[in-house]
N, C-alpha and C positions, 0 to 999 in steps of 0.2 A: 640444557634444559635443568633448571633448579629442581632437585628431587623434593617432593612433597613428603613433610616427615610428620605433620600433625593432624588431627581431626579437624581442627579449625581450618586447615588449609584445605582439606579434601571437602569440608562442607561449603567453602567458598567456591570452589571448582564445581561442586554439584548444582549449587544454585544456578549457575549459569545456563546450565543443560537439561536440569531435570525440576519439572513445576514442583514448588514446594520444598525444593532441595533434596528430595528422596524419591524411592521407590514406591510410595503411598502405603507401605507396609507398618513402618515401625518408627521410633523416634530419629528423625534424620540427622541428629547430630552424633549419633553412634556410628562408626565404622568398624565392622569386625574384620580382623585380619587374618585370624586363624581359630581353628578349634580342634580339639583332643580330648576324647574321653568325656566328661561332664564339664570341660572348661572351655573357655573362649578368651580370647586376646584381642583388645582394641587396637586401631592404629596408633594409638599412643603408648602401647605396650602394658596397658592396665589389663589385669587377668581377674576373670569372674567365674564364679560357679554357675553354670547355665541350667536355668530352669525354663528357658524359652524353646530350647532346642528345635529351632528353625520353625517354630509353631508347630510343633509336635512330631515330625517325621523322623528325628534322629532318636528313636527310642533306645537303640543300642548305644547310643553318644556318638560323638564326632570321630571320624577317623578308624572305625572297627577294622581291625587289619584283615578278617575273614572276607568282609564285603569289598573292602578295596582290592583284595587279590582278585575276587571274582570279576570285579570290572575290569582292571588292568588285563585280565586274560582274553575279555571280550573286545575292549577297544581296537587292538589290531585286526580283528575279525571285522570291524564295522561298526560305526556308530548309529547310523540309521539307514533304512531301506525304503520306506514308504510300501512297504509288501509284508506279509507274513514273516516271522521269524520263530525259529524252534524255541527260544527261552519264553517268548511271550506266550506260546501255547503251555508249556510246563507250568508257568506261573497262573495261567487261568485254570488249569485242572487243580491245582492247590488250592486256589482260593475257592473254587467250586465245591472242593472237598471240605473245607474248613467252615464255611459260611452258610447257615441253614437255609436262607432264601435262593442262594445261588445256584441256579441249573446250569445258567450260561451268562457270559459277561461281554460287554464291549468296551474297550479301552478308549480313554481320552488323556489330555495331559494334565487337567486340574481339577479338583474337587468342585469347584463353580460351576465348571463346564460339565461335569457329571451331574449335578443337581439340575442344571438346565435342561439336559436331555432327559432326566428321569421324569420331570414334570411333563416335557413333551410326549414322553413315551406313554405316560398314563393316558393323556388326551387322546392319543392315536389309538389305544387298547380300550377305552369306554367309549369313545366318541362324545365325550363331554368336555366343556372348557373351563370350569372353574375349580381352581385348588384353594384348599384351605391350609395357611400356614399359621403358626404361633408367633405373637408378637414378642419381638426379641430374639427369635430364632434366626441363626446365620445360615444361609444356603448359598453363598457365593454372591457374583457381582451382576448376575442377569436382573432384567427388568423386574420380573416377578420376585425375584429373591429380594431385592432393595424396597420391597414393601415392608413397611412397619417393622424394619431391622433394628433400629435403634432411635424410635421417634423421641423427641424432646417435648413436643406437643402431643397430648395423651387426647385421643377421639374415642367416641364410642364404637364397641364391637357390633357389628365385623367389619366395620369400614377400614379401607386399606389406605395408609397414609406413605406415599413416595419418600425415601431417604436421600434421593438424588434427583439433581437435576437432569434433563433430557429423557424423561420418561413419558410416554404419552399418557393422557388420561384413561384412554381405553384400557391400560393394564390393570388398573385399580379396579375397575368394572368386573375382571375375572377372578380376584383374589379376594377371599374372606379370610378376615383375621380374628384369631380366638386367643385368650389367655391360656398358657401353659398351666398344666394340672387342674383344669376344671372340666371335668367330664361331663358335668350337668349342663354346661354351656354347650359343649360339643354335640350332645344329644338334640338340645333345642335346635341347633344351627342347622344340623343334618336333616332334621324332622323337616324344616322349612326348605332347604336347598338341596336335600340329598339328591334328588333326580338330575341335578344339573352339576355334581361335583365329581371331577374325575379322580382325584387323590387328596389325601391329607399327608402333607410331609411335615417330619417332625425330627429333631435331633432326640435322641433317646435319652441323653443327657442334655439338656439345652443350655448351651454354653458352659455352666458350671451348676446348674440346678437338676438335682435328681429328681425323676418322675416319682410322684407319690404312690404308695401301694395301691396297684389295681388300675393306675392310669393308662399305660400302655397296653394292657390286658383289655381295658375298657376302648381303647381306641380300635383295637384289632376287630373287637365284635362288633362296635357300630358300624365300622367300615364295611366289614364282611356282609353283613346281612343286608346292605344297601347296595351292594356291586361296585363300591369305592374301593379305589387301590390304597393300601397303604405304604408309603415310601419312609423308611428309615435314612436319614443322613448320618451315614456312618464313616464320613471322611476323617473325623476325629477319634471316635470310639473303636473304627474296625482295628482289630488285632492290637488294640491296646487296652480295652476292659478284659478281654479273653481272646483266646485264638480265633474264636469263632465270633468276636466282637459283642456289642452291647445286646444282639439278639440272642446270642447264647448266655450271656449273663443274666439278662431278664426273663428268659425263658419266653420270648415272644417273637414271632416270625412274621416280618412284613411281606408285602408281595414284591418289592424292588427295594434294593438299598444300592447307597452309593458309598464307595470307597476312594481313598487317597492317602496322602502323608505316608504312612507305615509301609504300604505296598511297594512304594517306589524305592524304598531304602535310601531316601535323600536324593533322588532324582524326580523330575516332573513326572507322574505317572497317576492316573486316577482310573476309576471304573464303574459302570453302572452294571448292576447284576439282578437277576430275577429268574422267575421260572421260563421254560423253552417257551411256553404258549405266549407270554407277554415278550419277550425277547425276540419272538418270531417278527415283530414288525421292523427289525433292521433287516430282514432278508425279503427284498421284493418278489422273489420266486414263490415265496411262501403266502404273503399276503396280499400281493398286488400292488398296483402304482397308487392307488387311491389311499391305501392304508400304510404305505412304507414310510418309514421314517429315515429320512436321509441322514447319515453321519458320516465324516471322514475328518481327519487331522493328520497334518504332517508328520508330527512325532508320537502319534497315539501307539501305544506298546512298543515303543523303541527297545532294542535289544539291551543296552547298558542300563537302562532303567529296570527291565525284565531281570537281568540276572542279579542286580542288586537287591530287587526285591526278593527274589527266590532265595538268596543267601540269607536274608534278614529273617524271612518267614522259617527257614531251617533251623536258625539259632533261637527263634521263639518258640520251636515245638520241644526243643531241650527240657528235661525234667527241672521244674523249680523255677521257671523265668518269670512267670506270672505271680508266684508267691512272693518271689523275691522283689519284683517291682511294686507289689502292693506294702510290703514291709518297709520299703525305703520310703514310699510315699506317705505311710502312717507315722514315720519317724519325724517327717517334715511337719505334717499336721499336728502332731503332738507338741512338738518344738514350739510351733506358732500360737497354739491354745494355750500353753503353760506360759509362755511370756507375756500374752496379751491379757491372761487372767491375773498374773502376778502384778500387772501394772494397773489394773482395775480398768480395763477398757472394754465396752461394750463391744462383742463381734460374734460372729457365727463363722464356723469355717464349712465351705459348702462345696459339695460334689463328691469325687469318688477318689480313694486312694492313688489312683492313677493320673487324677486330672481334678484340681480343686483350687479354691481362692478364698481367703479371708474376707468377709464382708463387713463392714463396721456398721452394725444395726443390732438391736435387742430381741428382734423377732426372726424367726426361721424364713428365709425367703422360699415362696412358692413359685414366683412368677417374675417376668421382667420388671414389672411395676414396683414389686417388692425391693428387687435391687437398684433401682432407679431413685428410690426414696432413701436409700442407705446414705452414709455420710462420705460422699465422694472426695471431699477435701481431705478427709483423714487417711482414706485410702492413697491419695496423691502424695501425702507427706510420707506414709508409711513406705510406699514403693520407692520414693526419693531416698530414704534412709537405707533401704536394703541395697539400692544402687550403690550408695556410698561404702556400703560394708562390704561390697564385692560380690553381690548376687544380681544376676541379669535374669530377667523376667519381663513378661507381658504385664501391662498396668490391670489387667483382668483375669490372669491364669496364671496358674503354676504346674508345670509339666515336669514330674520327674522322669528320670531316665535309668537305665540298668547300669551305666558306667559311673554312678555316683560311688565314692570312695568314702570309708570312715573319715579320711581328711576333709573331703568335701562336705560331709554332714557336719563335722566340727565347725567348720567356718561357716556354715549355712547358720547353725544355732546361735553362734556368737553374733552374727550379723542381724537375725531375728530379735534376740536379746535386746541388742543396741537400739534397735529401731522402736521396739515396744516402749523402751525407756524414755527414748527421746519424744515420744508422742506422750507419754504420761507427764513429761516436762513442760510440754508444750500447753497440756491441758489445764 
């Protein structure tokens, strides 16, 4: 059999067996062959500085030696059991120590799965059916999460618009959609529908958009006084913004949070966490059959992911890690802003030092519609130029990691400067 050596050949092979030629996650023309530190190499041998880092989980970079050692010690002991394992208990203990809202947790394998169960858990606890989510908020691939995730046709709030085929119309009837960062709208919405709402689910940083001062605190107050649960989707921000996540960073404690990405150390692992009273709905002996929330998964809490997560969290607890991450992110933000300013290109750098993106607009984006109205064609050209300059990233996010070196940052700065000048030349 002839050995395939090029990405083009791999792409042809993929198109025969994969719809749209890919896994559904990223540009299907790219095949990553290896990663080490803050670099990845594609199947054609091209090396890039990696600001995608697996869409967030590789906060320590690729191939961290300590995480690899922990995983290699575990593999001969067993890779999965569909039963309790001690590493999973230890990891749960550490997460519950770190995360303000977490007294107990239940494992699943993906962040989207965690978000689905979080919404179902809120319904079980409150006995109510409706969920409030924010337009443009990403909470996985469940039917509820696919409501007004990325609508191209904008409709009046709080109407929900499905972003996928195959979702029954009845799902939209149970979802209420609100604009992010608009506390007045939330108050009005909950005044009208609050007695039917089980939960408000929110990304504390919605994709890249920060909450306005007081917004998360206002959500906490408005939900609390109406007996509505507040769910923080911390799949991205958990153990990234701070060791205790965005709820520690912003000083707002939700009723439930979802976690993923970093807690698995690069392996599939996620969790739903909350107070013991809420999490009791996973225990039939406490709440009874009618109020019990069934949940199981073949790989939930698997020991390889658990040991990788434990070692990752141990490293993140070391002094100075989060200060270093924020300093690295700030350097990239500064490089980007300085280059685009010098090129005379209107832009805003939106987000947090640990997760951000440049948006080509003159006004500060406050919600999904603001980002949608920005110059998407310029963003596409900018990202294409960065790729040509050796930067690997998502079209909509920049994830710094702790493995970035001075050499990586020098290459990044050069690529950003060249991309900015290419936009100026086209303008």
